[in-house]
C-alpha positions as CSV (number, residue, x, y, z in Angstrom):
1,M,39.0,22.0,-5.0
2,L,37.9,18.4,-5.8
3,C,39.5,15.5,-3.5
4,K,38.4,12.0,-5.0
5,K,39.0,8.1,-3.3
6,G,38.0,5.4,-4.9
7,K,34.9,5.4,-6.7
8,G,33.3,8.0,-5.0
9,V,34.1,11.9,-5.3
10,L,33.9,14.2,-2.1
11,T,33.7,18.2,-3.1
12,L,34.2,20.9,-1.5
13,L,32.6,23.7,-2.9
14,L,34.3,27.1,-1.8
15,K,31.6,30.0,-2.1
16,K,33.0,33.8,-1.7
17,H,31.3,36.2,0.1
18,I,32.0,39.8,-0.3
19,I,31.5,41.9,2.8
20,D,32.9,45.3,3.5
21,N,35.5,44.4,1.3
22,N,36.3,41.6,3.0
23,I,36.3,38.2,1.8
24,N,34.4,35.4,3.9
25,L,35.1,31.5,3.0
26,I,32.4,29.6,3.4
27,I,33.2,25.9,2.8
28,V,30.1,23.2,2.3
29,M,31.4,19.3,2.4
30,E,28.7,17.4,0.4
31,N,28.9,13.3,-0.5
32,I,27.7,12.8,-4.0
33,S,29.8,9.5,-4.0
34,E,28.0,7.1,-6.4
35,N,26.9,3.7,-5.5
36,R,25.5,0.2,-6.7
37,A,22.3,2.0,-7.1
38,G,23.3,5.1,-9.0
39,R,24.4,8.2,-8.7
40,Y,23.8,12.2,-8.2
41,R,23.8,14.3,-11.2
42,K,24.1,18.2,-10.4
43,T,21.3,20.3,-12.2
44,L,21.9,24.0,-13.2
45,S,24.1,25.9,-11.3
46,G,24.4,28.6,-8.7
47,E,22.1,29.6,-6.0
48,F,19.8,27.2,-8.3
49,A,21.7,23.9,-8.3
50,Y,20.1,21.0,-7.1
51,E,21.3,17.6,-7.7
52,S,18.8,14.6,-7.8
53,F,19.4,10.9,-8.3
54,I,20.2,9.4,-11.2
55,P,19.3,5.2,-10.7
56,N,21.5,2.7,-12.3
57,D,19.8,-0.3,-14.4
58,L,18.3,-3.7,-12.5
59,P,19.7,-5.8,-11.6
60,P,21.6,-4.5,-8.6
61,T,25.9,-5.1,-9.7
62,P,27.2,-6.3,-7.8
63,P,23.9,-8.9,-6.9
64,V,22.0,-8.9,-3.6
65,M,24.2,-10.5,-1.6
66,M,22.2,-13.5,0.4
67,D,23.5,-14.1,3.2
68,D,22.1,-16.5,6.3
69,K,20.1,-13.5,7.8
70,M,18.1,-12.9,4.1
71,Q,17.9,-16.7,3.4
72,T,16.6,-17.3,6.8
73,L,13.9,-14.3,6.2
74,L,13.4,-15.3,2.9
75,S,12.6,-19.1,3.8
76,E,10.3,-17.8,6.8
77,A,8.5,-15.2,4.3
78,D,7.9,-18.0,1.9
79,R,6.3,-20.4,4.5
80,A,3.8,-17.8,5.7
81,L,2.6,-16.8,2.1
82,G,2.2,-20.5,1.6
83,G,-0.3,-20.9,4.7
84,L,-1.9,-17.8,3.8
85,N,-2.4,-19.6,0.3
86,V,-4.0,-22.7,2.1
87,V,-6.0,-20.9,4.8
88,A,-7.3,-18.6,2.1
89,D,-8.2,-21.3,0.2
90,L,-10.3,-23.2,2.4
91,L,-12.7,-20.0,2.9
92,P,-16.1,-21.3,1.9
93,D,-16.1,-17.5,0.4
94,S,-13.0,-16.0,0.3
95,N,-14.4,-12.8,-1.2
96,Y,-15.5,-11.3,1.8
97,F,-11.9,-11.2,3.3
98,I,-10.6,-9.9,0.1
99,L,-12.9,-7.5,0.2
100,S,-12.3,-6.3,3.8
101,Y,-8.8,-6.6,3.2
102,L,-8.3,-4.4,0.4
103,R,-10.8,-1.8,2.3
104,K,-8.2,-1.9,5.1
105,E,-5.4,-1.6,2.7
106,A,-6.8,1.2,0.6
107,T,-7.9,2.9,4.2
108,L,-4.2,2.7,5.7
109,S,-2.3,3.1,2.2
110,S,-4.5,6.9,1.8
111,K,-3.7,7.9,5.7
112,I,-0.3,7.4,5.1
113,E,-0.6,10.2,2.3
114,G,-2.5,12.6,5.3
115,T,-6.1,11.0,5.0
116,K,-8.4,10.6,8.5
117,A,-11.1,8.6,7.4
118,T,-10.9,4.8,9.4
119,F,-11.8,1.2,8.0
120,V,-15.8,1.9,9.8
121,D,-16.1,5.1,7.8
122,V,-15.4,3.2,4.6
123,A,-17.7,0.5,5.8
124,K,-20.6,3.6,6.7
125,A,-19.7,5.1,3.8
126,Q,-21.1,2.2,2.2
127,V,-24.8,2.9,3.0
128,G,-24.3,6.4,2.3
129,V,-22.9,7.8,5.7
130,V,-20.0,9.9,4.6
131,D,-18.4,12.0,7.4
132,E,-18.8,15.6,6.5
133,E,-15.3,16.3,7.4
134,T,-13.4,13.4,5.3
135,P,-16.2,13.3,2.3
136,N,-12.7,13.6,0.0
137,D,-10.7,10.9,1.8
138,Y,-13.7,8.0,1.1
139,R,-13.4,9.2,-2.1
140,E,-9.6,8.6,-2.3
141,I,-9.8,4.9,-0.8
142,I,-12.6,3.8,-2.9
143,N,-10.3,4.7,-5.9
144,Y,-7.3,3.0,-4.5
145,I,-10.0,-0.1,-3.9
146,D,-11.1,0.6,-7.9
147,A,-7.5,0.8,-9.1
148,I,-5.8,-2.1,-7.8
149,N,-9.8,-4.5,-8.8
150,Y,-8.8,-2.7,-12.2
151,G,-4.5,-4.3,-12.2
152,L,-6.0,-7.1,-10.6
153,R,-8.8,-7.7,-13.5
154,R,-6.3,-6.6,-16.4
155,I,-3.6,-9.1,-15.0
156,R,-4.9,-12.1,-14.6
157,K,-8.4,-12.5,-16.6
158,E,-7.6,-10.3,-19.3
159,E,-3.7,-11.9,-19.2
160,F,-2.6,-8.0,-19.7
161,P,1.3,-7.6,-19.8
162,F,2.4,-5.9,-16.7
163,S,4.0,-3.2,-18.5
164,L,4.5,0.8,-18.3
165,R,1.4,1.1,-19.9
166,L,-0.3,-1.0,-17.4
167,L,1.0,1.7,-14.8
168,R,-0.6,4.2,-16.4
169,E,-3.9,3.3,-16.4
170,I,-4.0,2.4,-13.0
171,H,-2.6,5.8,-11.7
172,A,-5.5,7.1,-13.9
173,K,-7.6,5.3,-11.5
174,L,-6.2,6.3,-8.5
175,L,-5.8,10.1,-9.1
176,S,-9.7,10.2,-10.7
177,G,-11.4,13.6,-9.4
178,V,-9.3,13.7,-5.4
179,R,-5.9,15.5,-4.5
180,G,-3.5,15.4,-7.5
181,Q,-6.2,15.2,-10.6
182,H,-4.6,18.2,-12.1
183,K,-1.4,16.3,-11.9
184,T,-1.7,14.7,-14.8
185,P,-3.2,11.1,-14.1
186,G,-2.3,8.3,-16.0
187,E,1.0,10.0,-17.7
188,F,4.3,9.6,-16.5
189,R,5.7,13.4,-15.6
190,K,6.8,16.1,-17.5
191,S,8.9,18.0,-14.9
192,Q,10.8,17.5,-11.8
193,N,9.6,16.7,-8.6
194,W,11.0,16.2,-5.2
195,I,10.3,14.4,-1.4
196,G,9.9,16.7,1.9
197,G,10.9,20.1,2.1
198,A,9.1,23.1,0.9
199,S,11.4,23.5,-2.0
200,I,13.6,21.2,-4.2
201,R,16.6,23.3,-2.3
202,T,15.5,21.8,0.9
203,A,13.9,18.8,-0.1
204,H,15.1,15.1,1.3
205,Y,15.3,13.6,-2.1
206,I,15.0,14.8,-5.4
207,P,14.4,11.9,-8.3
208,P,15.5,11.7,-11.3
209,A,14.7,14.9,-13.8
210,A,11.9,14.2,-16.4
211,E,14.5,13.8,-19.3
212,E,16.1,11.1,-17.7
213,I,13.2,8.7,-16.1
214,W,12.0,6.6,-19.4
215,K,15.4,5.3,-19.6
216,S,15.2,4.1,-15.7
217,L,11.4,3.0,-16.6
218,D,12.4,1.0,-19.5
219,N,15.0,-0.8,-17.7
220,F,12.1,-1.2,-15.0
221,E,9.5,-2.8,-17.2
222,K,12.5,-4.8,-18.3
223,F,13.2,-6.4,-14.9
224,I,9.6,-6.8,-14.3
225,H,9.7,-9.6,-17.2
226,D,13.8,-11.0,-16.8
227,T,13.9,-14.7,-16.6
228,R,17.2,-14.7,-15.0
229,P,17.4,-16.4,-11.2
230,M,16.1,-14.5,-8.6
231,P,13.1,-15.2,-5.5
232,A,10.2,-13.5,-6.7
233,L,10.2,-11.7,-3.3
234,I,13.6,-10.5,-3.5
235,K,12.9,-9.2,-6.9
236,I,9.3,-7.4,-5.8
237,G,11.2,-5.9,-3.0
238,I,13.6,-4.1,-5.4
239,I,10.9,-3.3,-7.6
240,H,9.0,-1.2,-5.3
241,S,12.5,0.2,-3.7
242,Q,13.0,1.2,-7.5
243,F,9.3,2.6,-8.3
244,E,10.2,4.9,-5.3
245,T,13.5,6.1,-6.3
246,I,12.0,6.6,-10.0
247,H,8.6,9.0,-8.8
248,P,7.7,8.7,-12.3
249,F,4.5,10.5,-11.3
250,L,3.8,13.9,-9.9
251,D,1.7,12.5,-7.5
252,G,0.3,9.7,-6.1
253,N,4.0,7.4,-6.4
254,G,3.6,6.3,-3.1
255,R,0.2,4.1,-3.3
256,M,1.2,3.3,-6.3
257,G,4.6,2.0,-5.1
258,R,2.4,-0.2,-2.0
259,L,-0.3,-1.7,-4.7
260,L,2.5,-2.5,-6.9
261,I,3.3,-5.1,-3.7
262,T,-0.2,-6.6,-4.0
263,L,-0.2,-6.5,-7.9
264,L,3.3,-7.8,-8.3
265,L,2.5,-11.0,-5.6
266,C,-0.6,-12.1,-8.0
267,H,1.7,-11.7,-11.0
268,Y,4.4,-14.2,-10.2
269,K,2.0,-16.2,-8.8
270,I,2.9,-16.5,-5.3
271,L,-0.4,-15.8,-4.0
272,N,-3.3,-17.2,-5.0
273,K,-5.6,-14.6,-4.0
274,P,-4.6,-10.8,-3.2
275,T,-4.7,-11.0,0.6
276,L,-1.3,-9.7,1.2
277,Y,-1.2,-6.0,2.0
278,L,2.0,-4.5,3.5
279,S,0.6,-0.6,4.1
280,E,0.3,-1.4,7.6
281,Y,3.6,-2.5,8.6
282,F,5.1,0.3,6.1
283,S,2.9,2.6,8.5
284,I,4.0,0.8,12.2
285,F,7.5,1.3,11.5
286,R,7.5,4.5,9.1
287,S,11.0,5.7,10.0
288,D,12.1,2.7,9.6
289,Y,10.3,2.1,6.0
290,Y,11.5,5.2,4.5
291,D,15.0,5.1,6.4
292,R,15.4,1.8,4.6
293,L,14.5,3.1,1.5
294,N,16.7,6.2,1.6
295,A,19.7,3.8,2.4
296,V,19.2,2.4,-1.0
297,H,20.0,5.8,-2.9
298,E,22.3,7.3,-0.4
299,K,24.6,4.0,0.4
300,G,23.2,1.0,-2.3
301,D,22.1,-0.8,1.0
302,F,19.7,-3.2,-1.0
303,E,19.8,-5.7,1.0
304,G,19.2,-3.5,4.4
305,W,15.9,-2.6,3.0
306,L,15.0,-6.4,1.4
307,K,15.7,-7.9,5.4
308,F,12.9,-5.2,6.1
309,F,10.6,-6.0,3.5
310,L,11.0,-9.7,4.1
311,E,10.5,-9.3,7.5
312,G,7.2,-7.4,7.1
313,V,5.6,-10.1,4.4
314,A,6.2,-12.9,7.2
315,L,4.7,-11.0,9.9
316,V,1.7,-9.6,8.1
317,A,1.1,-13.1,6.2
318,V,0.9,-14.6,9.5
319,E,-1.3,-12.5,10.6
320,A,-3.8,-12.5,7.5
321,T,-3.8,-16.3,8.1
322,Q,-4.8,-15.8,11.7
323,T,-7.5,-13.4,10.4
324,A,-8.9,-15.5,8.2
325,R,-9.3,-18.3,10.7
326,K,-11.0,-15.8,13.0
327,I,-13.5,-15.1,10.2
328,N,-14.2,-19.0,9.6
329,S,-15.1,-19.5,13.7
330,L,-16.6,-16.1,13.7
331,K,-19.6,-17.4,11.2
332,E,-19.6,-21.1,12.9
333,E,-20.0,-18.9,16.0
334,G,-23.2,-16.5,14.2
335,I,-24.7,-19.9,13.0
336,K,-24.5,-21.2,16.4
337,K,-26.5,-18.6,17.8
338,I,-29.5,-18.1,15.1
339,S,-29.9,-21.8,15.5
340,C,-32.4,-21.5,18.3
341,L,-34.9,-18.8,15.7
342,S,-37.9,-20.5,14.1
343,S,-36.8,-22.2,10.4
344,Q,-38.0,-19.0,8.4
345,S,-36.3,-16.7,10.7
346,S,-33.1,-19.0,10.1
347,K,-32.5,-18.9,7.0
348,R,-33.0,-14.7,7.0
349,A,-30.7,-14.4,9.4
350,I,-28.1,-17.2,7.8
351,S,-28.5,-15.0,4.5
352,L,-28.0,-11.5,6.8
353,I,-25.1,-13.3,8.2
354,E,-23.2,-14.3,5.0
355,K,-24.1,-10.0,3.6
356,L,-22.8,-8.8,6.9
357,F,-19.2,-10.0,5.9
358,S,-19.0,-8.3,2.7
359,Q,-21.1,-5.2,4.1
360,P,-20.6,-4.6,8.0
361,V,-22.6,-1.7,8.7
362,M,-26.2,-1.2,7.3
363,T,-29.5,0.2,8.0
364,V,-32.8,-1.7,8.6
365,N,-33.3,-0.9,4.9
366,D,-30.7,-2.3,4.1
367,V,-31.0,-5.4,5.7
368,A,-34.8,-5.2,3.8
369,K,-33.0,-5.2,-0.1
370,G,-29.8,-7.4,0.7
371,I,-32.1,-10.2,1.7
372,G,-35.2,-9.4,-0.3
373,I,-37.4,-9.2,2.4
374,T,-40.4,-6.3,4.3
375,F,-39.0,-3.8,6.3
376,A,-41.2,-4.9,8.9
377,N,-39.8,-8.2,9.2
378,A,-36.3,-6.9,8.7
379,N,-36.5,-4.7,11.7
380,N,-37.8,-7.6,13.7
381,L,-34.6,-9.6,12.0
382,V,-32.1,-6.8,13.4
383,R,-33.7,-6.5,16.8
384,K,-33.1,-10.4,17.4
385,M,-29.6,-10.4,15.7
386,E,-28.6,-7.6,18.5
387,E,-30.1,-9.1,21.2
388,M,-28.1,-12.2,20.3
389,G,-24.9,-9.7,20.5
390,I,-24.2,-10.6,16.6
391,L,-25.3,-6.7,15.6
392,K,-24.8,-3.5,17.7
393,Q,-26.4,-0.2,16.8
394,I,-24.1,2.7,16.6
395,G,-24.3,6.4,16.6
396,K,-27.3,7.8,18.2
397,S,-29.8,8.0,15.6
398,K,-33.5,7.5,15.9
399,R,-33.9,7.4,12.1
400,N,-32.0,5.6,9.6
401,R,-30.3,3.9,12.2
402,L,-26.9,1.8,12.3
403,F,-26.1,-1.4,12.8
404,A,-22.5,-3.0,13.1
405,Y,-21.3,-6.5,13.0
406,T,-18.9,-4.8,15.3
407,K,-17.0,-8.3,16.2
408,Y,-16.1,-8.4,12.6
409,L,-15.1,-5.3,12.7
410,V,-12.6,-5.4,15.5
411,L,-11.0,-8.1,12.9
412,F,-9.9,-5.1,10.9
413,K,-8.9,-2.4,13.7
414,E,-5.6,-0.9,12.7
415,R,-2.9,-2.4,14.6
416,D,-0.5,0.1,16.9
417,S,2.4,-2.5,16.5
418,Y,3.4,-5.9,15.3
419,K,6.0,-8.1,17.2
420,K,9.2,-8.3,15.4
421,A,11.6,-11.2,16.2
């Protein structure tokens, strides 16, 4: 039995079950309507049948509706990113700000995929203190940092084209030696995958079949370089959505999709430096994030997703700008506190403060090596800075004591919420 209405197709499936010579009819109603995002295609038959989603080419047709709400959100996001650019450029040394934000992003993006390591765990691991319960978590986070740095170097310093080849190279870095390392890192999938559910039959979403992804990926790459007029943030939002829809790798698609956002912000020269990361926003509004992405392929609702995306860009950019200003103030506060020290001690303390912004957790031995002084002098300097409230011992170990720049670490503490307008 088949009922058609407009472009959509409403299918009534009749299954016959013979029980004790009686015929029971079970009617299953399934909406497989085509929309501007794509269409569902049935694969196999009988009890093995499933429907995968085949995305349409980009840009969407009809085009994204730029209503008043969308225009307002786009303006707010552009303005917030402009403010972030200004503050990041004015920082005396923006590298430590970028490094810390990247560590936070790597931690949170990996956490969405199930890791448990925290920002502080990553800082501790820098000095060789790895939590025995989460050693693999740390490796995944480091891989994320390496992958995004690799991508940035390729597109900015080496001027390598933003291409499918680059995506494969980044993916290989991401999955090197961690969970998913046996799922063909650096290669697009050659088999079917799915999202959610213990099996493909109970999946929440089934991306296009392996033989279908190349056409979609070819269009995906062309859309990245499409020169037709479109606001860059709108374009990046669509690209992220399409990447998650295609799900081109067997593993690591979520992390790849999120790091793509930052790479594209730099590629399109919206950001002067890689200072915006959205994983925390996506994590806090996780249910909304998945609902909005699902609504794209289920209903063709690009607008709902893009409004959610733009709101996140604005919120996170404002928060990052505030953090950059706080870092500046924190550095000034630290220098003011150590001004009472002798000339030689003051110089050493300034060197240590500079070091702490890139390595906020240290042992006394790290201090000695980091600023080139003896262990005894380093121990004395750490004691003085502990008395000033700049450093604080963490943990109870009496050997290889760990000291943290806690006021700095607090700036990158995971948020519980973002206040939406």
